[in-house]
C-alpha positions as CSV (number, residue, x, y, z in Angstrom):
1,X,0.0,0.3,0.0
2,X,1.4,3.2,-1.3
3,X,1.2,6.2,1.4
4,X,-1.1,8.3,-0.8
5,X,-3.4,5.4,-0.9
6,X,-3.8,5.3,3.0
7,X,-7.0,7.3,4.7
8,X,-6.1,10.2,5.8
9,X,-7.2,9.7,9.3
10,X,-7.1,12.4,12.5
11,X,-4.0,11.8,14.8
12,X,-6.1,10.9,18.2
13,X,-10.1,9.0,18.8
14,X,-11.1,7.9,21.4
15,X,-11.6,3.9,22.0
16,X,-14.3,3.1,24.4
17,X,-16.6,0.1,25.3
18,X,-18.8,3.1,27.8
19,X,-21.2,3.8,24.8
20,X,-22.4,0.1,25.1
21,X,-23.4,1.0,28.6
22,X,-26.0,4.0,28.1
23,X,-29.7,4.5,25.4
24,X,-28.0,4.3,22.2
25,X,-29.6,7.5,21.5
26,X,-27.3,8.9,24.0
27,X,-24.7,6.9,22.8
28,X,-25.0,8.7,19.4
29,X,-25.6,12.3,21.3
30,X,-21.9,11.3,22.8
31,X,-20.1,10.4,19.3
32,X,-21.5,13.5,18.1
33,X,-20.0,15.5,21.2
34,X,-16.8,13.2,21.0
35,X,-16.9,15.2,17.0
36,X,-17.1,18.6,17.9
37,X,-14.2,18.3,20.6
38,X,-11.7,17.7,17.5
39,X,-11.2,13.7,17.8
40,X,-10.7,12.4,14.9
41,X,-12.3,8.7,15.8
42,X,-14.5,6.5,17.6
43,X,-13.2,3.3,18.5
44,X,-15.9,0.3,19.6
45,X,-14.9,-3.2,21.4
46,X,-16.9,-6.5,20.1
47,X,-17.2,-8.5,23.0
48,X,-21.3,-10.1,23.6
49,X,-22.9,-6.1,23.2
50,X,-24.5,-4.2,20.3
51,X,-23.2,-5.8,17.3
52,X,-20.2,-3.5,16.3
53,X,-21.2,-2.9,12.8
54,X,-25.2,-2.0,14.2
55,X,-23.7,0.0,16.6
56,X,-20.8,1.7,14.1
57,X,-24.3,2.5,11.9
58,X,-26.2,4.3,14.2
59,X,-22.7,6.7,15.6
60,X,-21.8,7.6,11.7
61,X,-25.6,8.7,11.3
62,X,-25.3,11.2,14.2
63,X,-21.4,12.6,13.0
64,X,-20.3,14.4,9.9
65,X,-16.3,13.6,10.0
66,X,-16.2,11.1,12.6
67,X,-14.6,8.2,11.8
68,X,-16.2,5.2,13.0
69,X,-13.7,2.0,13.8
70,X,-14.4,-1.6,15.4
71,X,-11.3,-2.2,17.8
72,X,-11.9,-5.1,16.9
73,X,-14.5,-7.7,15.1
74,X,-14.4,-11.0,15.8
75,X,-14.0,-12.4,12.6
76,X,-16.1,-15.9,14.5
77,X,-18.8,-13.8,14.9
78,X,-19.6,-13.8,11.1
79,X,-18.5,-15.8,8.2
80,X,-16.4,-14.2,5.3
81,X,-19.8,-13.2,3.2
82,X,-21.4,-11.7,6.3
83,X,-18.3,-9.9,6.8
84,X,-18.6,-8.7,3.0
85,X,-21.7,-7.5,3.1
86,X,-21.1,-5.2,6.8
87,X,-17.9,-3.5,5.8
88,X,-19.1,-3.0,2.4
89,X,-22.1,-1.4,3.1
90,X,-20.8,0.2,5.8
91,X,-18.1,2.2,3.2
92,X,-20.6,2.7,0.2
93,X,-23.1,4.5,2.8
94,X,-19.9,6.1,4.8
95,X,-17.4,6.8,2.5
96,X,-14.1,6.8,4.6
97,X,-15.2,6.9,7.7
98,X,-15.5,3.6,8.5
99,X,-12.0,1.5,9.5
100,X,-12.6,-1.8,10.3
101,X,-10.5,-3.7,12.9
102,X,-10.5,-7.4,12.6
103,X,-9.5,-10.1,14.8
104,X,-8.8,-13.7,15.6
105,X,-10.1,-12.7,19.1
106,X,-9.5,-15.1,21.7
107,X,-9.3,-18.8,22.4
108,X,-12.2,-18.2,25.7
109,X,-14.6,-15.9,23.7
110,X,-14.5,-18.2,20.2
111,X,-14.3,-21.3,22.1
112,X,-16.5,-21.3,24.7
113,X,-19.2,-18.0,24.1
114,X,-19.2,-19.0,20.4
115,X,-19.0,-22.4,20.0
116,X,-16.6,-22.3,17.2
117,X,-13.1,-23.9,17.5
118,X,-9.9,-21.7,17.8
119,X,-6.8,-22.3,15.5
120,X,-3.6,-20.7,14.2
121,X,-4.7,-16.9,14.5
122,X,-2.0,-15.7,11.0
123,X,-3.2,-18.8,9.0
124,X,-7.1,-18.0,10.2
125,X,-7.0,-14.2,9.6
126,X,-5.6,-14.6,6.3
127,X,-7.7,-17.3,4.8
128,X,-10.3,-15.2,5.9
129,X,-9.4,-12.1,4.6
130,X,-8.9,-14.1,0.9
131,X,-12.5,-15.4,2.1
132,X,-13.6,-12.2,2.5
133,X,-12.0,-10.6,-0.7
134,X,-14.0,-13.7,-2.5
135,X,-17.1,-13.1,-1.5
136,X,-20.0,-11.5,-3.3
137,X,-21.8,-8.6,-2.8
138,X,-25.4,-7.7,-4.7
139,X,-25.8,-4.0,-3.0
140,X,-24.7,-1.1,-4.5
141,X,-21.0,-1.3,-4.1
142,X,-19.5,1.8,-2.5
143,X,-17.0,3.9,-4.7
144,X,-14.2,4.0,-2.3
145,X,-11.9,0.8,-0.6
146,X,-13.0,-0.9,2.7
147,X,-10.2,-0.1,4.9
148,X,-8.9,-1.8,7.6
149,X,-6.2,-2.8,10.0
150,X,-5.5,-6.2,11.7
151,X,-5.3,-6.8,16.1
152,X,-1.6,-7.6,15.2
153,X,0.7,-7.7,17.8
154,X,3.4,-10.4,17.5
155,X,5.7,-10.1,14.2
156,X,3.7,-12.3,12.0
157,X,0.1,-11.2,12.4
158,X,2.0,-7.7,12.2
159,X,3.6,-9.1,8.5
160,X,0.0,-9.7,7.7
161,X,-1.6,-6.8,8.5
162,X,1.4,-4.8,6.2
163,X,0.1,-7.4,3.1
164,X,-2.8,-8.1,3.2
165,X,-4.5,-4.6,5.3
166,X,-3.8,-0.9,5.4
167,X,-2.3,-1.8,8.9
168,X,-2.6,-2.5,12.4
169,X,-4.5,-1.8,15.5
170,X,-2.3,-3.1,18.3
171,X,-4.0,-3.1,21.3
172,X,-2.8,-3.5,25.4
173,X,0.8,-1.7,24.1
174,X,3.6,0.1,24.9
175,X,5.7,2.6,22.9
176,X,8.0,0.2,23.0
177,X,5.6,-2.3,21.0
178,X,5.0,0.5,18.4
179,X,8.4,1.4,17.3
180,X,9.1,-2.4,16.9
181,X,5.4,-2.2,15.3
182,X,6.7,0.0,12.3
183,X,9.9,-1.4,11.6
184,X,8.2,-4.9,11.1
185,X,5.4,-3.0,8.8
186,X,7.5,-0.1,7.1
187,X,6.4,2.8,6.7
188,X,3.5,2.8,4.3
189,X,0.7,0.9,6.4
190,X,-1.5,3.0,9.5
191,X,-0.2,1.9,13.0
192,X,-3.1,3.1,15.1
193,X,-2.1,1.5,18.7
194,X,-4.6,1.9,22.0
195,X,-3.9,4.0,24.8
196,X,-5.2,3.3,28.1
197,X,-5.0,7.0,30.1
198,X,-6.6,8.2,33.7
199,X,-6.6,12.0,34.7
200,X,-6.1,11.2,38.3
201,X,-2.4,12.4,39.8
202,X,-2.7,10.2,43.3
203,X,-0.5,7.3,42.6
204,X,-3.0,5.0,44.3
205,X,-6.1,5.7,42.4
206,X,-4.8,6.0,39.6
207,X,-2.8,2.5,39.7
208,X,-6.1,0.8,41.6
209,X,-8.0,1.8,38.2
210,X,-5.0,0.6,36.4
211,X,-5.2,-2.7,38.0
212,X,-8.9,-3.2,36.6
213,X,-8.0,-2.2,33.4
214,X,-5.1,-4.7,32.9
215,X,-6.3,-7.2,35.1
216,X,-8.9,-8.2,32.3
217,X,-6.4,-8.2,29.6
218,X,-3.8,-10.9,31.3
219,X,-6.6,-13.2,31.8
220,X,-5.6,-13.8,28.0
221,X,-2.6,-15.2,26.7
222,X,-2.1,-13.7,23.7
223,X,-1.7,-10.3,25.7
224,X,0.6,-12.3,28.3
225,X,2.9,-13.7,25.7
226,X,3.4,-10.2,23.9
227,X,4.1,-8.7,27.2
228,X,6.9,-11.2,27.7
229,X,8.1,-10.2,24.2
230,X,8.6,-6.8,25.1
231,X,10.5,-7.7,28.2
232,X,8.2,-8.1,31.0
233,X,8.8,-11.6,33.5
234,X,5.6,-13.6,35.6
235,X,6.8,-11.8,38.7
236,X,6.0,-8.1,36.6
237,X,2.7,-9.3,35.8
238,X,1.5,-11.0,38.8
239,X,-1.8,-9.5,40.8
240,X,-2.5,-7.7,37.5
241,X,0.6,-6.1,37.4
242,X,3.9,-4.4,39.7
243,X,3.1,-0.7,40.1
244,X,5.3,-0.8,37.1
245,X,3.4,-2.7,34.8
246,X,0.4,-0.8,35.6
247,X,2.5,2.6,35.0
248,X,4.2,1.3,31.1
249,X,0.5,0.4,29.5
250,X,-1.6,3.4,31.8
251,X,-0.6,7.1,31.1
252,X,-1.9,8.5,34.3
253,X,-1.2,12.2,36.3
254,X,-2.3,15.2,34.1
255,X,-2.6,16.2,31.1
256,X,1.2,16.8,30.7
257,X,1.9,13.7,32.1
258,X,-0.7,11.9,29.5
259,X,0.3,13.7,26.2
260,X,4.0,12.8,27.0
261,X,2.7,9.5,26.8
262,X,0.8,10.0,23.4
263,X,3.4,11.5,21.6
264,X,6.1,8.8,22.4
265,X,3.9,7.1,19.6
266,X,4.2,9.3,17.5
267,X,7.4,9.2,17.8
268,X,7.2,5.5,17.8
269,X,6.2,5.9,14.2
270,X,2.4,5.5,15.4
271,X,0.1,7.7,12.7
272,X,-3.4,7.3,15.0
273,X,-3.7,6.7,18.5
274,X,-6.8,5.6,19.8
275,X,-6.7,6.5,24.0
276,X,-8.8,4.9,26.4
277,X,-9.6,7.2,29.6
278,X,-10.4,4.9,32.3
279,X,-13.1,5.9,34.6
280,X,-13.0,5.2,38.1
281,X,-16.2,3.3,37.9
282,X,-15.4,0.7,35.3
283,X,-18.8,1.2,33.8
284,X,-19.5,5.4,34.1
285,X,-18.6,7.1,30.6
286,X,-15.6,8.8,31.2
287,X,-17.2,11.9,28.8
288,X,-15.5,14.6,31.5
289,X,-11.9,13.2,30.7
290,X,-12.9,12.9,26.8
291,X,-14.3,16.7,27.4
292,X,-10.5,18.0,29.5
293,X,-8.5,15.6,27.1
294,X,-9.2,17.0,23.7
295,X,-7.3,21.1,23.8
296,X,-4.3,18.9,24.6
297,X,-4.5,15.6,22.4
298,X,-6.2,17.1,19.3
299,X,-3.2,19.2,18.7
300,X,-0.6,16.3,18.7
301,X,0.2,14.2,15.8
302,X,3.5,12.2,14.4
303,X,6.3,14.4,12.7
304,X,6.8,13.4,9.2
């Protein structure tokens, strides 16, 4: 993919699962506010809440320029024809405003939750992308490309993201991972890492909230293996992580501290950083943090 053919994606977006916890009408209002605040994209997860493509369509229809992205749409949730229909349909309706993060998910969310059989991730994803590309589509076709990025952590999935997608959306990573990912992807593909943040200057409160976040992902072998590749030990990750581990994954403090961490991702090669403000209450909507952070974050970007 040549750099001139990349999606024009603003530098900073918001990654949030909180919009699933409010009525759809309120989620649309919040998406419109994110757009007004200057964020370039809203990233939505998928586990067992609203269908992520239905949710994306609701939010895109309530905004004018905001990019709606999936972070991450589970490929086991849809066969290739269904995925082709969803992504092509949304692309046709919202040209250059839909970005599809696709991932192989995790064994417990595939075998246990969905009743499928988790298989070799890279081979499965590669074959799935080929099947999506070859799928029939009888509706009016989009006039712009379907934009997709892969949930890629390890070298082989990152290589696949460069070969068969528009780039990568690494989740639960550090700026060091961003630098490694850029070296594998090469200069052209999009690199959109997620970064958890928290406007809280009290270390104890910040790390307590941070451990709610790290505990979720340290229960998944894919993330643990990636942390090992980055040099973290079993001791670092025990009991939801040492203070140093939490600090590496969650940027907390005042606005300046959070800006520094996000800029580290850009300096390491990110094109777009998906900022995930954490709430001190696990299911709350962190809209106050979105507002407070917007003036500083929306002015950041990768230095060319």
